C-alpha positions as CSV (number, residue, x, y, z in Angstrom):
1,M,-44.0,50.9,9.8
2,A,-45.2,51.7,6.3
3,M,-48.6,53.4,6.0
4,V,-50.9,52.0,3.2
5,M,-52.9,55.3,3.2
6,A,-49.8,57.3,2.2
7,A,-47.8,57.4,-1.0
8,V,-44.2,58.1,-0.2
9,L,-42.8,61.1,-2.0
10,S,-39.4,61.8,-0.5
11,E,-36.9,60.3,1.9
12,N,-34.5,63.1,2.4
13,V,-36.3,65.7,4.5
14,S,-35.4,66.0,8.2
15,L,-38.2,66.1,10.8
16,E,-37.0,69.6,11.8
17,D,-37.2,70.9,8.3
18,F,-40.7,69.4,7.8
19,I,-41.9,70.9,11.2
20,A,-40.7,74.3,10.1
21,C,-42.4,74.2,6.7
22,P,-45.0,71.4,6.5
23,A,-46.2,70.6,3.0
24,D,-50.0,70.7,2.3
25,D,-51.7,67.3,2.4
26,M,-48.5,65.7,3.5
27,E,-47.4,63.9,6.7
28,W,-43.8,63.1,7.8
29,V,-43.8,59.4,8.7
30,D,-40.8,57.3,9.6
31,G,-38.3,59.7,7.9
32,Q,-40.4,60.1,4.7
33,I,-42.8,62.7,3.4
34,A,-46.0,60.8,2.6
35,E,-49.1,62.1,0.8
36,K,-52.5,61.6,2.5
37,N,-54.8,59.9,0.0
38,G,-57.9,57.9,-0.2
39,M,-60.3,60.7,0.7
40,T,-63.8,60.4,-0.8
41,V,-66.7,62.8,-1.1
42,K,-68.3,61.1,2.0
43,H,-65.1,61.6,3.9
44,S,-64.9,65.2,3.1
45,R,-68.6,65.8,4.0
46,I,-68.1,64.1,7.4
47,Q,-65.0,66.2,8.0
48,S,-66.9,69.4,7.2
49,R,-69.8,68.4,9.5
50,L,-67.4,67.6,12.4
51,D,-65.5,70.8,11.9
52,R,-68.7,72.9,11.8
53,S,-70.3,71.0,14.8
54,W,-67.3,71.3,17.1
55,G,-66.7,74.9,16.0
56,N,-70.3,76.0,16.6
57,Y,-70.3,74.3,20.0
58,K,-67.0,75.8,21.2
59,D,-68.5,79.2,20.3
60,S,-72.0,78.7,21.7
61,S,-70.7,77.1,24.9
62,G,-68.2,79.9,25.5
63,Q,-65.3,77.4,25.8
64,G,-63.4,79.1,23.0
65,G,-60.3,77.6,21.4
66,E,-60.1,76.7,17.7
67,V,-61.1,73.8,15.5
68,Y,-58.8,72.9,12.6
69,V,-58.9,70.7,9.6
70,E,-55.7,68.9,8.6
71,V,-53.6,70.9,11.0
72,P,-49.9,69.6,11.1
73,C,-49.0,68.3,14.6
74,G,-46.0,66.5,16.0
75,T,-46.2,63.2,17.7
76,D,-43.3,61.4,19.4
77,R,-41.7,60.6,16.0
78,R,-43.9,61.9,13.2
79,V,-45.8,64.9,11.9
80,R,-49.5,64.0,11.3
81,R,-52.5,65.9,9.9
82,P,-55.6,64.7,11.8
83,D,-58.8,65.2,9.8
84,V,-60.4,67.4,12.5
85,A,-58.8,68.7,15.7
86,Y,-59.8,71.0,18.6
87,L,-57.3,73.1,20.5
88,T,-58.2,74.7,23.9
89,P,-57.8,78.4,24.3
90,E,-54.7,77.8,26.4
91,L,-53.0,75.8,23.6
92,V,-54.1,78.4,21.0
93,A,-52.5,81.1,23.1
94,Q,-49.4,79.1,23.8
95,Y,-48.7,78.1,20.2
96,G,-50.3,80.9,18.2
97,D,-49.6,80.4,14.5
98,V,-46.6,78.0,14.6
99,P,-46.1,76.1,11.3
100,T,-46.5,72.8,13.1
101,L,-48.0,72.1,16.6
102,P,-45.4,70.5,18.7
103,Q,-47.9,68.0,20.2
104,S,-51.2,66.3,19.3
105,P,-54.3,68.4,19.9
106,P,-56.4,67.3,22.8
107,L,-59.4,66.3,20.7
108,I,-58.9,64.6,17.3
109,A,-61.2,63.0,14.8
110,E,-59.8,60.6,12.1
111,I,-62.2,59.5,9.4
112,V,-61.4,56.1,8.0
113,S,-60.7,56.1,4.2
114,P,-61.1,53.1,2.0
115,T,-57.3,52.8,1.8
116,D,-56.8,52.7,5.6
117,S,-56.3,49.4,7.4
118,A,-57.8,49.0,10.8
119,E,-54.5,48.3,12.4
120,E,-53.0,51.5,11.0
121,I,-55.9,53.6,12.3
122,F,-55.7,52.1,15.8
123,L,-51.9,52.6,15.8
124,K,-52.4,56.2,14.7
125,A,-55.0,56.8,17.5
126,Q,-52.5,55.4,20.1
127,E,-49.7,57.6,18.6
128,Y,-51.9,60.7,19.1
129,L,-52.8,59.6,22.7
130,D,-49.1,59.1,23.4
131,S,-48.4,62.6,22.2
132,G,-50.7,64.8,24.2
133,C,-54.1,63.9,22.8
134,L,-56.8,63.1,25.4
135,E,-59.6,61.9,23.1
136,V,-59.7,60.4,19.6
137,W,-62.8,59.9,17.5
138,I,-62.4,57.2,14.9
139,V,-65.2,57.6,12.3
140,F,-66.1,54.6,10.1
141,P,-68.3,56.2,7.3
142,E,-69.4,53.0,5.6
143,S,-70.5,51.0,8.7
144,R,-71.7,54.3,10.3
145,W,-69.8,53.7,13.6
146,I,-67.8,56.1,15.7
147,L,-65.3,54.9,18.2
148,I,-64.0,57.2,21.0
149,V,-60.7,56.2,22.4
150,T,-59.0,57.7,25.5
151,Q,-56.2,56.4,27.6
152,T,-58.7,54.6,29.8
153,Q,-61.7,53.7,27.7
154,K,-63.1,52.8,24.3
155,L,-66.7,53.7,23.5
156,T,-68.6,52.7,20.4
157,F,-71.6,54.7,18.9
158,N,-73.7,53.8,15.9
159,Q,-77.0,54.8,14.2
160,G,-79.6,55.8,16.7
161,S,-76.9,56.9,19.2
162,T,-76.0,60.3,20.5
163,I,-72.2,60.7,20.7
164,S,-70.7,62.9,23.4
165,T,-67.2,64.2,24.1
166,Q,-65.6,62.5,27.1
167,L,-62.7,64.7,28.2
168,V,-62.4,67.7,25.9
169,L,-65.0,70.3,24.6
170,V,-67.1,69.4,27.6
171,G,-70.8,69.0,27.0
172,F,-70.7,68.5,23.2
173,S,-73.1,65.9,21.9
174,V,-74.6,65.1,18.5
175,A,-76.7,62.4,16.9
176,V,-74.5,60.0,14.9
177,E,-76.9,60.4,11.9
178,E,-76.2,64.2,11.8
179,L,-72.5,63.5,11.2
180,L,-72.7,60.3,9.0
181,A,-76.0,60.7,7.0
């Protein structure tokens, strides 16, 4: 499966080598190193707001853990870099500062870029869920929608809504406008 959002840069790097030394702004997809592209200023702003919101909440609620931006993580057959990810204190203690997480973080946000296709984004969300993630937020900046996907439900939020975590980072909520304005 080729990813439209990624420009292929190399075909001769093993998954093991990439996991040991992941390149910045790169993913390992189907045996190839691919550059993430298509980010816009709006994408970056939303990424920053999510990072800050989740980070402030994990601190103020006492739940701990860490929030990461573009952290390399393994899925069942790839190395991805979710836009924003939250790791529980237990996972932070277990994996420390490994070069690449061996699984998907339990809470992930993917912000849809203009170069992403809907099918690719939904396949990526399922890939995360199949690899240890419990909750994926798919953020659509232009239409101002956020979709939360878990193994058992899909919830949609838009302007005027308050979005809440479902399974991870319990109790977090924020107005959609705060993230997407």
